[in-house]
All heavy atoms as a GROMACS GRO file, in nm:
protein
  496
    1MET      N    1   4.531   2.249   2.188
    1MET     CA    2   4.419   2.299   2.113
    1MET      C    3   4.471   2.348   1.979
    1MET      O    4   4.563   2.430   1.975
    1MET     CB    5   4.347   2.408   2.192
    1MET     CG    6   4.231   2.469   2.121
    1MET     SD    7   4.156   2.604   2.216
    1MET     CE    8   4.000   2.531   2.251
    2LEU      N    9   4.415   2.308   1.871
    2LEU     CA   10   4.464   2.345   1.740
    2LEU      C   11   4.433   2.491   1.707
    2LEU      O   12   4.513   2.561   1.650
    2LEU     CB   13   4.401   2.254   1.631
    2LEU     CG   14   4.441   2.107   1.639
    2LEU    CD1   15   4.361   2.028   1.536
    2LEU    CD2   16   4.587   2.090   1.620
    3ASN      N   17   4.316   2.537   1.743
    3ASN     CA   18   4.277   2.673   1.715
    3ASN      C   19   4.278   2.751   1.845
    3ASN      O   20   4.191   2.730   1.930
    3ASN     CB   21   4.136   2.673   1.649
    3ASN     CG   22   4.097   2.813   1.603
    3ASN    OD1   23   4.172   2.908   1.619
    3ASN    ND2   24   3.977   2.822   1.550
    4SER      N   25   4.371   2.848   1.858
    4SER     CA   26   4.381   2.917   1.986
    4SER      C   27   4.279   3.032   1.997
    4SER      O   28   4.261   3.087   2.106
    4SER     CB   29   4.525   2.974   2.000
    4SER     OG   30   4.551   3.066   1.898
    5GLN      N   31   4.218   3.072   1.888
    5GLN     CA   32   4.116   3.179   1.894
    5GLN      C   33   3.983   3.123   1.944
    5GLN      O   34   3.940   3.017   1.901
    5GLN     CB   35   4.095   3.236   1.755
    5GLN     CG   36   4.217   3.311   1.702
    5GLN     CD   37   4.242   3.441   1.775
    5GLN    OE1   38   4.179   3.478   1.875
    5GLN    NE2   39   4.340   3.516   1.725
    6PRO      N   40   3.919   3.195   2.039
    6PRO     CA   41   3.785   3.148   2.086
    6PRO      C   42   3.683   3.160   1.977
    6PRO      O   43   3.687   3.254   1.897
    6PRO     CB   44   3.756   3.244   2.203
    6PRO     CG   45   3.847   3.359   2.185
    6PRO     CD   46   3.963   3.313   2.105
    7ASN      N   47   3.592   3.065   1.975
    7ASN     CA   48   3.487   3.062   1.879
    7ASN      C   49   3.358   3.108   1.944
    7ASN      O   50   3.284   3.029   2.001
    7ASN     CB   51   3.469   2.922   1.819
    7ASN     CG   52   3.368   2.920   1.708
    7ASN    OD1   53   3.305   3.017   1.677
    7ASN    ND2   54   3.350   2.804   1.647
    8TYR      N   55   3.331   3.242   1.940
    8TYR     CA   56   3.215   3.294   2.008
    8TYR      C   57   3.086   3.250   1.937
    8TYR      O   58   2.980   3.242   2.005
    8TYR     CB   59   3.221   3.447   2.012
    8TYR     CG   60   3.336   3.498   2.098
    8TYR    CD1   61   3.444   3.564   2.043
    8TYR    CD2   62   3.335   3.476   2.235
    8TYR    CE1   63   3.549   3.610   2.123
    8TYR    CE2   64   3.438   3.520   2.315
    8TYR     CZ   65   3.547   3.585   2.256
    8TYR     OH   66   3.649   3.629   2.337
    9ASP      N   67   3.091   3.221   1.813
    9ASP     CA   68   2.969   3.179   1.741
    9ASP      C   69   2.923   3.039   1.787
    9ASP      O   70   2.806   3.006   1.769
    9ASP     CB   71   2.996   3.176   1.589
    9ASP     CG   72   3.013   3.314   1.532
    9ASP    OD1   73   2.968   3.411   1.593
    9ASP    OD2   74   3.073   3.326   1.422
   10LEU      N   75   3.014   2.962   1.845
   10LEU     CA   76   2.977   2.829   1.891
   10LEU      C   77   2.866   2.838   1.997
   10LEU      O   78   2.774   2.757   1.995
   10LEU     CB   79   3.101   2.759   1.950
   10LEU     CG   80   3.080   2.615   1.993
   10LEU    CD1   81   3.032   2.528   1.875
   10LEU    CD2   82   3.207   2.561   2.048
   11HIS      N   83   2.872   2.935   2.082
   11HIS     CA   84   2.767   2.952   2.183
   11HIS      C   85   2.632   2.982   2.120
   11HIS      O   86   2.529   2.930   2.164
   11HIS     CB   87   2.808   3.060   2.280
   11HIS     CG   88   2.930   3.027   2.358
   11HIS    ND1   89   3.054   3.075   2.323
   11HIS    CD2   90   2.949   2.951   2.468
   11HIS    CE1   91   3.143   3.028   2.408
   11HIS    NE2   92   3.083   2.952   2.496
   12LEU      N   93   2.633   3.065   2.021
   12LEU     CA   94   2.506   3.098   1.948
   12LEU      C   95   2.453   2.975   1.877
   12LEU      O   96   2.331   2.950   1.874
   12LEU     CB   97   2.528   3.209   1.848
   12LEU     CG   98   2.568   3.347   1.910
   12LEU    CD1   99   2.600   3.448   1.800
   12LEU    CD2  100   2.456   3.394   2.001
   13THR      N  101   2.542   2.899   1.816
   13THR     CA  102   2.504   2.777   1.748
   13THR      C  103   2.442   2.676   1.846
   13THR      O  104   2.335   2.616   1.819
   13THR     CB  105   2.624   2.711   1.677
   13THR    OG1  106   2.679   2.805   1.587
   13THR    CG2  107   2.585   2.588   1.603
   14ALA      N  108   2.507   2.659   1.963
   14ALA     CA  109   2.452   2.570   2.064
   14ALA      C  110   2.315   2.614   2.110
   14ALA      O  111   2.224   2.530   2.127
   14ALA     CB  112   2.549   2.562   2.181
   15ARG      N  113   2.295   2.744   2.131
   15ARG     CA  114   2.164   2.791   2.173
   15ARG      C  115   2.059   2.769   2.065
   15ARG      O  116   1.947   2.733   2.093
   15ARG     CB  117   2.170   2.939   2.208
   15ARG     CG  118   2.235   2.964   2.341
   15ARG     CD  119   2.217   3.110   2.383
   15ARG     NE  120   2.284   3.129   2.508
   15ARG     CZ  121   2.409   3.177   2.519
   15ARG    NH1  122   2.474   3.216   2.413
   15ARG    NH2  123   2.466   3.193   2.637
   16GLY      N  124   2.099   2.785   1.942
   16GLY     CA  125   2.009   2.754   1.828
   16GLY      C  126   1.963   2.610   1.828
   16GLY      O  127   1.845   2.581   1.807
   17TYR      N  128   2.056   2.520   1.852
   17TYR     CA  129   2.019   2.378   1.862
   17TYR      C  130   1.926   2.353   1.977
   17TYR      O  131   1.832   2.274   1.966
   17TYR     CB  132   2.142   2.292   1.875
   17TYR     CG  133   2.212   2.267   1.742
   17TYR    CD1  134   2.341   2.310   1.723
   17TYR    CD2  135   2.149   2.198   1.639
   17TYR    CE1  136   2.406   2.288   1.600
   17TYR    CE2  137   2.212   2.176   1.520
   17TYR     CZ  138   2.340   2.222   1.500
   17TYR     OH  139   2.404   2.197   1.380
   18LEU      N  140   1.946   2.419   2.092
   18LEU     CA  141   1.854   2.400   2.205
   18LEU      C  142   1.715   2.448   2.171
   18LEU      O  143   1.615   2.381   2.205
   18LEU     CB  144   1.905   2.481   2.327
   18LEU     CG  145   2.035   2.429   2.393
   18LEU    CD1  146   2.072   2.520   2.507
   18LEU    CD2  147   2.022   2.286   2.437
   19ILE      N  148   1.702   2.559   2.102
   19ILE     CA  149   1.570   2.610   2.062
   19ILE      C  150   1.505   2.516   1.965
   19ILE      O  151   1.388   2.482   1.974
   19ILE     CB  152   1.586   2.753   2.008
   19ILE    CG1  153   1.622   2.849   2.117
   19ILE    CG2  154   1.453   2.796   1.937
   19ILE    CD1  155   1.670   2.986   2.068
   20ASP      N  156   1.582   2.472   1.865
   20ASP     CA  157   1.531   2.374   1.765
   20ASP      C  158   1.480   2.249   1.834
   20ASP      O  159   1.374   2.195   1.801
   20ASP     CB  160   1.634   2.340   1.661
   20ASP     CG  161   1.663   2.454   1.568
   20ASP    OD1  162   1.586   2.552   1.564
   20ASP    OD2  163   1.765   2.446   1.496
   21PHE      N  164   1.557   2.202   1.930
   21PHE     CA  165   1.520   2.080   2.002
   21PHE      C  166   1.389   2.096   2.079
   21PHE      O  167   1.301   2.012   2.078
   21PHE     CB  168   1.633   2.041   2.096
   21PHE     CG  169   1.613   1.906   2.163
   21PHE    CD1  170   1.630   1.792   2.088
   21PHE    CD2  171   1.581   1.899   2.296
   21PHE    CE1  172   1.612   1.666   2.148
   21PHE    CE2  173   1.561   1.775   2.356
   21PHE     CZ  174   1.578   1.662   2.280
   22LEU      N  175   1.373   2.213   2.144
   22LEU     CA  176   1.252   2.241   2.217
   22LEU      C  177   1.134   2.248   2.124
   22LEU      O  178   1.025   2.190   2.154
   22LEU     CB  179   1.266   2.376   2.293
   22LEU     CG  180   1.143   2.422   2.371
   22LEU    CD1  181   1.109   2.320   2.481
   22LEU    CD2  182   1.170   2.560   2.429
   23VAL      N  183   1.148   2.314   2.011
   23VAL     CA  184   1.038   2.331   1.917
   23VAL      C  185   0.996   2.199   1.851
   23VAL      O  186   0.878   2.174   1.829
   23VAL     CB  187   1.074   2.435   1.810
   23VAL    CG1  188   0.974   2.438   1.696
   23VAL    CG2  189   1.090   2.575   1.872
   24THR      N  190   1.089   2.112   1.823
   24THR     CA  191   1.060   1.987   1.753
   24THR      C  192   1.011   1.874   1.844
   24THR      O  193   0.964   1.775   1.791
   24THR     CB  194   1.182   1.941   1.671
   24THR    OG1  195   1.292   1.919   1.756
   24THR    CG2  196   1.217   2.040   1.563
   25ASN      N  197   1.022   1.893   1.970
   25ASN     CA  198   0.981   1.785   2.063
   25ASN      C  199   0.845   1.819   2.126
   25ASN      O  200   0.836   1.855   2.239
   25ASN     CB  201   1.086   1.760   2.172
   25ASN     CG  202   1.200   1.681   2.121
   25ASN    OD1  203   1.188   1.565   2.094
   25ASN    ND2  204   1.312   1.747   2.098
   26THR      N  205   0.745   1.802   2.045
   26THR     CA  206   0.609   1.838   2.091
   26THR      C  207   0.522   1.716   2.105
   26THR      O  208   0.399   1.727   2.117
   26THR     CB  209   0.544   1.936   1.991
   26THR    OG1  210   0.544   1.879   1.860
   26THR    CG2  211   0.620   2.069   1.989
   27ALA      N  212   0.579   1.599   2.101
   27ALA     CA  213   0.501   1.477   2.117
   27ALA      C  214   0.434   1.472   2.252
   27ALA      O  215   0.490   1.519   2.350
   27ALA     CB  216   0.590   1.353   2.098
   28PRO      N  217   0.314   1.419   2.258
   28PRO     CA  218   0.238   1.414   2.385
   28PRO      C  219   0.313   1.336   2.495
   28PRO      O  220   0.296   1.361   2.614
   28PRO     CB  221   0.111   1.343   2.353
   28PRO     CG  222   0.097   1.351   2.206
   28PRO     CD  223   0.232   1.364   2.148
   29SER      N  224   0.401   1.243   2.457
   29SER     CA  225   0.472   1.164   2.555
   29SER      C  226   0.591   1.241   2.618
   29SER      O  227   0.649   1.192   2.715
   29SER     CB  228   0.524   1.038   2.490
   29SER     OG  229   0.617   1.067   2.386
   30VAL      N  230   0.627   1.356   2.560
   30VAL     CA  231   0.741   1.434   2.612
   30VAL      C  232   0.692   1.525   2.726
   30VAL      O  233   0.594   1.600   2.709
   30VAL     CB  234   0.802   1.520   2.498
   30VAL    CG1  235   0.912   1.608   2.556
   30VAL    CG2  236   0.857   1.430   2.389
   31ASP      N  237   0.756   1.515   2.840
   31ASP     CA  238   0.726   1.601   2.953
   31ASP      C  239   0.785   1.737   2.925
   31ASP      O  240   0.907   1.761   2.940
   31ASP     CB  241   0.783   1.543   3.080
   31ASP     CG  242   0.753   1.622   3.205
   31ASP    OD1  243   0.700   1.734   3.192
   31ASP    OD2  244   0.783   1.573   3.315
   32GLN      N  245   0.703   1.831   2.879
   32GLN     CA  246   0.750   1.963   2.837
   32GLN      C  247   0.815   2.042   2.952
   32GLN      O  248   0.917   2.113   2.928
   32GLN     CB  249   0.635   2.043   2.778
   32GLN     CG  250   0.583   1.991   2.645
   32GLN     CD  251   0.687   1.997   2.535
   32GLN    OE1  252   0.756   2.098   2.518
   32GLN    NE2  253   0.698   1.890   2.458
   33HIS      N  254   0.764   2.029   3.071
   33HIS     CA  255   0.822   2.100   3.183
   33HIS      C  256   0.964   2.051   3.210
   33HIS      O  257   1.058   2.128   3.228
   33HIS     CB  258   0.735   2.083   3.308
   33HIS     CG  259   0.789   2.152   3.428
   33HIS    ND1  260   0.792   2.288   3.440
   33HIS    CD2  261   0.851   2.101   3.538
   33HIS    CE1  262   0.853   2.318   3.556
   33HIS    NE2  263   0.890   2.207   3.618
   34GLU      N  264   0.979   1.918   3.211
   34GLU     CA  265   1.113   1.860   3.236
   34GLU      C  266   1.209   1.898   3.122
   34GLU      O  267   1.324   1.933   3.146
   34GLU     CB  268   1.101   1.709   3.249
   34GLU     CG  269   1.231   1.643   3.286
   34GLU     CD  270   1.210   1.495   3.306
   34GLU    OE1  271   1.207   1.420   3.206
   34GLU    OE2  272   1.201   1.454   3.422
   35LEU      N  273   1.159   1.892   3.000
   35LEU     CA  274   1.244   1.926   2.883
   35LEU      C  275   1.289   2.074   2.898
   35LEU      O  276   1.407   2.106   2.874
   35LEU     CB  277   1.165   1.911   2.755
   35LEU     CG  278   1.234   1.949   2.628
   35LEU    CD1  279   1.361   1.867   2.607
   35LEU    CD2  280   1.143   1.934   2.508
   36ARG      N  281   1.203   2.162   2.934
   36ARG     CA  282   1.240   2.304   2.949
   36ARG      C  283   1.343   2.321   3.061
   36ARG      O  284   1.432   2.402   3.051
   36ARG     CB  285   1.115   2.391   2.979
   36ARG     CG  286   1.033   2.418   2.853
   36ARG     CD  287   0.926   2.524   2.880
   36ARG     NE  288   0.864   2.569   2.762
   36ARG     CZ  289   0.765   2.508   2.701
   36ARG    NH1  290   0.719   2.394   2.746
   36ARG    NH2  291   0.714   2.558   2.589
   37GLU      N  292   1.327   2.247   3.170
   37GLU     CA  293   1.423   2.256   3.279
   37GLU      C  294   1.564   2.208   3.233
   37GLU      O  295   1.663   2.270   3.265
   37GLU     CB  296   1.378   2.171   3.398
   37GLU     CG  297   1.257   2.228   3.471
   37GLU     CD  298   1.288   2.358   3.540
   37GLU    OE1  299   1.398   2.372   3.598
   37GLU    OE2  300   1.201   2.450   3.533
   38VAL      N  301   1.567   2.101   3.161
   38VAL     CA  302   1.695   2.049   3.108
   38VAL      C  303   1.759   2.147   3.010
   38VAL      O  304   1.879   2.176   3.020
   38VAL     CB  305   1.676   1.910   3.041
   38VAL    CG1  306   1.799   1.868   2.967
   38VAL    CG2  307   1.639   1.804   3.143
   39LEU      N  308   1.678   2.204   2.923
   39LEU     CA  309   1.732   2.300   2.826
   39LEU      C  310   1.777   2.428   2.894
   39LEU      O  311   1.876   2.486   2.855
   39LEU     CB  312   1.630   2.329   2.719
   39LEU     CG  313   1.594   2.210   2.628
   39LEU    CD1  314   1.491   2.247   2.524
   39LEU    CD2  315   1.718   2.154   2.560
   40LEU      N  316   1.707   2.470   2.999
   40LEU     CA  317   1.752   2.585   3.076
   40LEU      C  318   1.883   2.560   3.142
   40LEU      O  319   1.972   2.642   3.143
   40LEU     CB  320   1.643   2.623   3.181
   40LEU     CG  321   1.679   2.740   3.270
   40LEU    CD1  322   1.694   2.868   3.189
   40LEU    CD2  323   1.572   2.758   3.375
   41PHE      N  324   1.901   2.439   3.197
   41PHE     CA  325   2.025   2.401   3.261
   41PHE      C  326   2.138   2.404   3.156
   41PHE      O  327   2.247   2.462   3.183
   41PHE     CB  328   2.013   2.262   3.321
   41PHE     CG  329   2.140   2.210   3.378
   41PHE    CD1  330   2.188   2.256   3.502
   41PHE    CD2  331   2.216   2.117   3.311
   41PHE    CE1  332   2.306   2.209   3.554
   41PHE    CE2  333   2.337   2.068   3.363
   41PHE     CZ  334   2.378   2.113   3.487
   42LEU      N  335   2.114   2.349   3.040
   42LEU     CA  336   2.218   2.348   2.935
   42LEU      C  337   2.250   2.491   2.888
   42LEU      O  338   2.365   2.526   2.864
   42LEU     CB  339   2.172   2.261   2.817
   42LEU     CG  340   2.161   2.111   2.844
   42LEU    CD1  341   2.099   2.040   2.725
   42LEU    CD2  342   2.297   2.056   2.885
   43ASN      N  343   2.146   2.574   2.876
   43ASN     CA  344   2.168   2.712   2.839
   43ASN      C  345   2.251   2.784   2.943
   43ASN      O  346   2.340   2.865   2.908
   43ASN     CB  347   2.036   2.786   2.820
   43ASN     CG  348   2.057   2.925   2.770
   43ASN    OD1  349   2.114   2.947   2.663
   43ASN    ND2  350   2.011   3.024   2.846
   44ASN      N  351   2.229   2.753   3.070
   44ASN     CA  352   2.308   2.819   3.175
   44ASN      C  353   2.455   2.771   3.167
   44ASN      O  354   2.549   2.850   3.189
   44ASN     CB  355   2.252   2.785   3.313
   44ASN     CG  356   2.124   2.861   3.340
   44ASN    OD1  357   2.091   2.958   3.274
   44ASN    ND2  358   2.047   2.812   3.436
   45LEU      N  359   2.478   2.647   3.132
   45LEU     CA  360   2.617   2.600   3.116
   45LEU      C  361   2.684   2.669   2.999
   45LEU      O  362   2.801   2.708   3.010
   45LEU     CB  363   2.618   2.448   3.093
   45LEU     CG  364   2.585   2.358   3.212
   45LEU    CD1  365   2.584   2.212   3.165
   45LEU    CD2  366   2.684   2.381   3.322
   46ILE      N  367   2.609   2.687   2.892
   46ILE     CA  368   2.662   2.759   2.776
   46ILE      C  369   2.700   2.904   2.814
   46ILE      O  370   2.806   2.955   2.779
   46ILE     CB  371   2.563   2.757   2.659
   46ILE    CG1  372   2.548   2.615   2.605
   46ILE    CG2  373   2.607   2.851   2.547
   46ILE    CD1  374   2.426   2.598   2.512
   47THR      N  375   2.607   2.968   2.887
   47THR     CA  376   2.632   3.109   2.930
   47THR      C  377   2.753   3.117   3.022
   47THR      O  378   2.835   3.205   3.007
   47THR     CB  379   2.506   3.163   3.000
   47THR    OG1  380   2.396   3.154   2.914
   47THR    CG2  381   2.527   3.305   3.045
   48PHE      N  382   2.764   3.021   3.118
   48PHE     CA  383   2.879   3.022   3.207
   48PHE      C  384   3.008   3.006   3.132
   48PHE      O  385   3.108   3.076   3.156
   48PHE     CB  386   2.862   2.911   3.306
   48PHE     CG  387   2.975   2.899   3.407
   48PHE    CD1  388   2.984   2.992   3.510
   48PHE    CD2  389   3.064   2.798   3.401
   48PHE    CE1  390   3.089   2.985   3.603
   48PHE    CE2  391   3.171   2.787   3.492
   48PHE     CZ  392   3.180   2.880   3.590
   49ASP      N  393   3.011   2.918   3.033
   49ASP     CA  394   3.130   2.895   2.950
   49ASP      C  395   3.162   3.020   2.869
   49ASP      O  396   3.278   3.062   2.857
   49ASP     CB  397   3.108   2.775   2.858
   49ASP     CG  398   3.233   2.743   2.777
   49ASP    OD1  399   3.340   2.719   2.840
   49ASP    OD2  400   3.223   2.748   2.654
   50GLU      N  401   3.060   3.085   2.816
   50GLU     CA  402   3.076   3.206   2.735
   50GLU      C  403   3.135   3.319   2.823
   50GLU      O  404   3.229   3.390   2.780
   50GLU     CB  405   2.943   3.247   2.677
   50GLU     CG  406   2.952   3.359   2.578
   50GLU     CD  407   2.815   3.388   2.518
   50GLU    OE1  408   2.710   3.366   2.583
   50GLU    OE2  409   2.814   3.432   2.405
   51ILE      N  410   3.086   3.335   2.944
   51ILE     CA  411   3.135   3.436   3.033
   51ILE      C  412   3.284   3.412   3.065
   51ILE      O  413   3.367   3.503   3.058
   51ILE     CB  414   3.051   3.444   3.162
   51ILE    CG1  415   2.916   3.500   3.132
   51ILE    CG2  416   3.123   3.524   3.267
   51ILE    CD1  417   2.816   3.490   3.244
   52ASN      N  418   3.316   3.286   3.097
   52ASN     CA  419   3.458   3.255   3.125
   52ASN      C  420   3.548   3.275   3.006
   52ASN      O  421   3.660   3.324   3.020
   52ASN     CB  422   3.466   3.109   3.175
   52ASN     CG  423   3.419   3.094   3.316
   52ASN    OD1  424   3.421   3.190   3.394
   52ASN    ND2  425   3.373   2.976   3.350
   53LEU      N  426   3.500   3.241   2.888
   53LEU     CA  427   3.579   3.264   2.765
   53LEU      C  428   3.605   3.412   2.743
   53LEU      O  429   3.718   3.454   2.712
   53LEU     CB  430   3.504   3.202   2.648
   53LEU     CG  431   3.577   3.193   2.516
   53LEU    CD1  432   3.701   3.106   2.529
   53LEU    CD2  433   3.485   3.140   2.407
   54ARG      N  434   3.503   3.494   2.765
   54ARG     CA  435   3.524   3.639   2.749
   54ARG      C  436   3.616   3.696   2.854
   54ARG      O  437   3.692   3.787   2.827
   54ARG     CB  438   3.388   3.709   2.748
   54ARG     CG  439   3.310   3.673   2.622
   54ARG     CD  440   3.183   3.759   2.613
   54ARG     NE  441   3.100   3.709   2.505
   54ARG     CZ  442   3.109   3.744   2.376
   54ARG    NH1  443   3.202   3.831   2.344
   54ARG    NH2  444   3.028   3.698   2.287
   55LYS      N  445   3.609   3.646   2.977
   55LYS     CA  446   3.699   3.691   3.083
   55LYS      C  447   3.842   3.657   3.045
   55LYS      O  448   3.933   3.742   3.062
   55LYS     CB  449   3.664   3.621   3.214
   55LYS     CG  450   3.556   3.683   3.294
   55LYS     CD  451   3.536   3.608   3.427
   55LYS     CE  452   3.414   3.655   3.502
   55LYS     NZ  453   3.398   3.577   3.627
   56GLU      N  454   3.866   3.536   3.000
   56GLU     CA  455   3.998   3.493   2.961
   56GLU      C  456   4.052   3.579   2.847
   56GLU      O  457   4.167   3.620   2.844
   56GLU     CB  458   4.002   3.348   2.922
   56GLU     CG  459   3.983   3.251   3.035
   56GLU     CD  460   3.980   3.106   2.988
   56GLU    OE1  461   3.990   3.081   2.869
   56GLU    OE2  462   3.958   3.019   3.078
   57ASP      N  463   3.962   3.610   2.753
   57ASP     CA  464   3.999   3.690   2.639
   57ASP      C  465   4.033   3.835   2.684
   57ASP      O  466   4.131   3.895   2.635
   57ASP     CB  467   3.887   3.694   2.536
   57ASP     CG  468   3.932   3.746   2.402
   57ASP    OD1  469   4.043   3.717   2.359
   57ASP    OD2  470   3.852   3.821   2.340
   58ALA      N  471   3.961   3.886   2.778
   58ALA     CA  472   3.982   4.024   2.827
   58ALA      C  473   4.112   4.030   2.908
   58ALA      O  474   4.179   4.132   2.907
   58ALA     CB  475   3.866   4.069   2.912
   59GLU      N  476   4.142   3.921   2.980
   59GLU     CA  477   4.264   3.919   3.060
   59GLU      C  478   4.389   3.889   2.977
   59GLU      O  479   4.500   3.900   3.022
   59GLU     CB  480   4.252   3.812   3.170
   59GLU     CG  481   4.146   3.848   3.274
   59GLU     CD  482   4.121   3.730   3.367
   59GLU    OE1  483   4.181   3.626   3.349
   59GLU    OE2  484   4.042   3.751   3.464
   60GLY      N  485   4.368   3.852   2.851
   60GLY     CA  486   4.482   3.822   2.762
   60GLY      C  487   4.545   3.689   2.783
   60GLY      O  488   4.661   3.667   2.758
   61ILE      N  489   4.469   3.595   2.841
   61ILE     CA  490   4.523   3.460   2.867
   61ILE      C  491   4.528   3.381   2.739
   61ILE      O  492   4.446   3.383   2.660
   61ILE     CB  493   4.443   3.389   2.973
   61ILE    CG1  494   4.454   3.458   3.105
   61ILE    CG2  495   4.485   3.244   2.986
   61ILE    CD1  496   4.373   3.394   3.219
   0.00000   0.00000   0.00000
């Protein structure tokens, strides 16, 4: 890895893109319930990664 410092802003950026994606996909052909479920799943992955990154940072790894 070229940059050894964690990029905490990356998680916020990713969440911003998820929100933008949800807002811009309002076409009648888009299943909004399914879209929300997928975005919730992705948000949970981002949160899990963020928690692990903070744990590693706290442990000094």
